[in-house]
C-alpha positions in Angstrom: -68.5 289.2 5.2 -68.8 285.8 6.8 -72.1 284.7 9.0 -70.0 284.9 12.3 -69.3 288.6 11.4 -72.9 289.4 10.2 -74.2 287.6 13.6 -71.7 290.0 15.6 -73.4 293.0 13.6 -76.9 291.8 13.8 -76.4 291.3 17.8 -74.7 294.9 18.0 -77.8 296.4 16.3 -80.2 294.4 18.4 -78.2 295.4 21.7 -78.4 299.0 20.9 -81.9 299.1 20.0 -82.8 297.2 23.1 -81.1 300.0 25.2 -82.7 302.6 23.1 -86.2 301.1 23.6 -85.6 299.9 27.1 -86.0 296.5 28.6 -89.1 297.3 30.3 -90.7 298.3 27.3 -89.5 295.3 25.2 -90.5 293.0 28.0 -94.2 294.4 28.1 -94.4 293.8 24.3 -93.4 290.0 24.7 -95.6 289.7 27.9 -92.8 288.8 30.1 -91.2 290.1 33.2 -88.3 292.4 32.6 -85.9 290.0 34.1 -86.8 287.5 31.7 -85.5 289.8 28.9 -82.3 290.4 30.9 -81.9 286.8 31.2 -82.6 286.0 27.8 -79.6 288.8 26.9 -77.1 287.2 29.4 -77.6 283.4 28.6 -77.0 284.2 24.9 -80.5 284.0 23.4 -80.0 287.2 21.3 -76.6 285.8 20.4 -78.2 282.5 18.8 -81.0 284.5 17.5 -78.5 286.8 15.5 -76.5 283.8 14.3 -80.1 282.4 13.0 -80.8 285.6 11.3 -77.1 285.5 9.4 -77.4 282.1 8.5 -80.6 282.8 6.7 -79.0 285.7 4.9 -80.8 288.2 6.8 -79.4 291.3 8.7 -80.8 293.8 11.2 -81.3 297.1 10.3 -83.1 300.2 12.0 -86.9 300.6 11.0 -86.3 303.9 9.1 -83.6 302.4 6.8 -84.8 301.1 3.1 -82.8 298.3 1.4 -82.1 298.1 -2.3 -80.4 295.3 -4.3 -76.6 296.6 -5.1 -77.0 296.5 -8.7 -80.1 299.1 -8.4 -77.7 301.4 -6.2 -74.8 301.1 -8.8 -77.0 301.9 -11.7 -78.4 305.0 -9.7 -74.9 306.3 -8.6 -73.7 305.8 -12.3 -76.7 308.1 -13.6 -76.0 310.6 -10.7 -72.4 310.6 -11.4 -73.1 311.3 -15.4 -75.6 314.0 -14.3 -72.9 315.8 -12.2 -70.5 315.6 -14.6 -72.9 317.1 -17.6 -73.9 320.1 -15.0 -70.0 320.8 -14.8 -69.6 320.7 -18.4 -72.7 323.4 -18.5 -71.0 325.5 -15.8 -67.9 325.6 -17.5 -69.6 326.8 -20.7 -71.8 329.2 -18.7 -68.6 330.8 -17.1 -66.2 330.3 -19.4 -65.8 334.2 -20.4 -64.8 335.2 -16.9 
């Protein structure tokens, strides 16, 4: 994925979160008027900020998400698959007489 695409995904996440949180609440947190947040949005400030994040190798994710290195996830998935395969073998032994 190139940085332009990552930037678009960042922007989409930011805009969804802004809509969910509400511009008024965000404006209050920033100490600005709600119209300032609206102006930032319409003038492309969020777009530029999301491109900055992408160029820095960052992405926007919801706060409840956890990020792990891909190699760690691959290892966990490999172990899980192996465990499932072993369980299937045990099941076939246990139910093989039917």
